[in-house]
C-alpha positions as CSV (number, residue, x, y, z in Angstrom):
1,M,0.0,0.0,0.0
2,E,2.8,2.4,0.7
3,R,4.4,1.9,-2.7
4,L,1.0,2.6,-4.0
5,D,0.5,5.7,-2.1
6,A,4.0,6.8,-2.9
7,A,3.3,6.1,-6.7
8,K,0.1,8.0,-6.5
9,K,1.7,11.1,-4.8
10,K,4.8,10.8,-7.6
11,Y,2.1,10.5,-10.1
12,N,0.1,13.6,-8.9
13,A,3.2,15.5,-8.4
14,T,4.4,14.6,-12.0
15,K,0.9,15.5,-13.2
16,D,1.1,18.8,-11.5
17,R,4.6,19.6,-13.0
18,L,3.6,18.9,-16.1
19,T,0.3,21.3,-15.9
20,R,2.9,24.0,-14.7
21,E,5.2,23.1,-17.6
22,K,2.4,23.3,-20.2
23,N,1.3,26.6,-18.6
24,T,4.6,28.0,-18.9
25,Q,4.9,26.7,-22.4
26,E,1.5,28.3,-23.5
27,N,2.9,31.7,-21.8
28,L,6.1,31.5,-23.7
29,E,4.4,30.6,-26.8
30,R,2.2,33.5,-26.5
31,G,5.1,35.8,-25.7
32,N,7.0,34.5,-28.6
33,K,3.8,35.1,-30.9
34,L,3.5,38.7,-29.8
35,S,7.3,39.2,-30.2
36,V,7.2,37.9,-33.7
37,E,4.2,40.0,-34.5
38,E,5.9,43.1,-33.0
39,Y,9.0,42.2,-35.2
40,K,6.7,42.1,-38.3
41,E,5.0,45.6,-37.3
42,S,8.6,47.1,-36.8
43,E,9.6,45.8,-40.0
44,N,6.8,47.3,-41.7
45,M,7.5,50.6,-39.8
46,M,11.0,50.6,-41.0
47,Q,10.3,49.8,-44.7
48,E,7.6,52.9,-44.6
49,V,10.3,55.2,-43.0
50,E,12.8,54.0,-45.5
51,K,10.4,54.9,-48.3
52,E,9.6,58.2,-47.0
53,I,13.5,58.8,-46.7
54,R,13.8,58.1,-50.2
55,E,11.1,60.3,-51.3
56,L,12.4,63.2,-49.2
57,K,15.9,62.7,-50.5
58,E,14.5,62.8,-54.1
59,T,12.4,65.8,-53.1
60,L,15.6,67.4,-51.8
61,F,17.7,66.8,-54.9
62,K,14.9,68.3,-57.1
63,D,14.5,71.5,-55.0
64,S,18.6,71.8,-54.9
65,Q,18.6,71.6,-58.7
66,K,15.9,74.1,-59.1
67,L,17.7,76.3,-56.4
68,F,20.8,75.9,-58.5
69,K,18.9,77.3,-61.7
70,L,17.4,79.9,-59.8
71,R,20.6,81.0,-58.5
72,A,22.1,81.0,-61.9
73,E,19.0,82.9,-63.1
74,Q,19.4,85.4,-60.2
75,A,23.2,86.2,-61.3
76,N,22.3,86.7,-65.1
77,L,19.6,89.1,-63.8
78,I,22.0,91.0,-61.5
79,G,24.3,91.1,-64.4
80,D,21.6,92.6,-66.8
81,I,20.7,95.0,-64.1
82,S,24.2,96.0,-63.6
83,G,24.9,96.7,-67.4
84,T,21.5,98.6,-67.6
85,L,22.5,100.8,-64.8
86,S,25.9,101.4,-66.5
87,A,24.1,101.9,-69.8
88,S,21.8,104.3,-68.1
89,R,24.5,106.4,-66.4
90,N,26.5,106.7,-70.0
91,L,23.1,108.0,-71.2
92,Q,22.7,110.4,-68.6
93,A,26.3,111.6,-68.9
94,S,25.7,112.2,-72.8
95,I,22.4,113.9,-72.1
96,N,23.9,116.3,-69.6
97,K,27.0,116.9,-72.2
98,L,24.4,117.7,-74.8
99,K,22.5,120.0,-72.5
100,Q,25.8,121.8,-71.7
101,E,26.5,121.8,-75.7
102,K,22.9,123.3,-76.1
103,Q,23.5,125.9,-73.3
104,R,26.7,126.7,-75.1
105,Q,25.4,127.1,-78.3
106,Q,22.5,129.3,-77.1
107,E,24.9,131.5,-75.4
108,L,26.7,131.8,-78.7
109,L,23.6,132.6,-80.5
110,Y,22.4,135.0,-78.1
111,N,26.1,136.7,-78.0
112,S,25.7,136.9,-81.8
113,E,22.3,138.4,-81.8
114,Y,23.6,140.7,-79.5
115,Q,26.3,141.7,-81.6
116,I,24.3,142.2,-84.7
117,Q,21.9,144.5,-83.1
């Protein structure tokens, strides 16, 4: 009888241990499943971020090219403005010379008319 009781105790202890191990295994499997899902989710997020980075880099490159063209155009316009200002100053100087020449000729004409009288 003692052997039977000892065997039953051993059986019950083993059965309890098996139940605990099964519960532990189920918990570990659930944790593993959650970890795999989180890993897949983070992989998807990483791919989305990488895609966004690529798109932003392309946009930056296009904007940089546009800026380069605009700066070249700005330099050309500044050159045109500078040339136009120089031409304007030269024309103003010519106008002033002509005004002085006109004034001199009017003075000569006035003196001539004065002498004729």
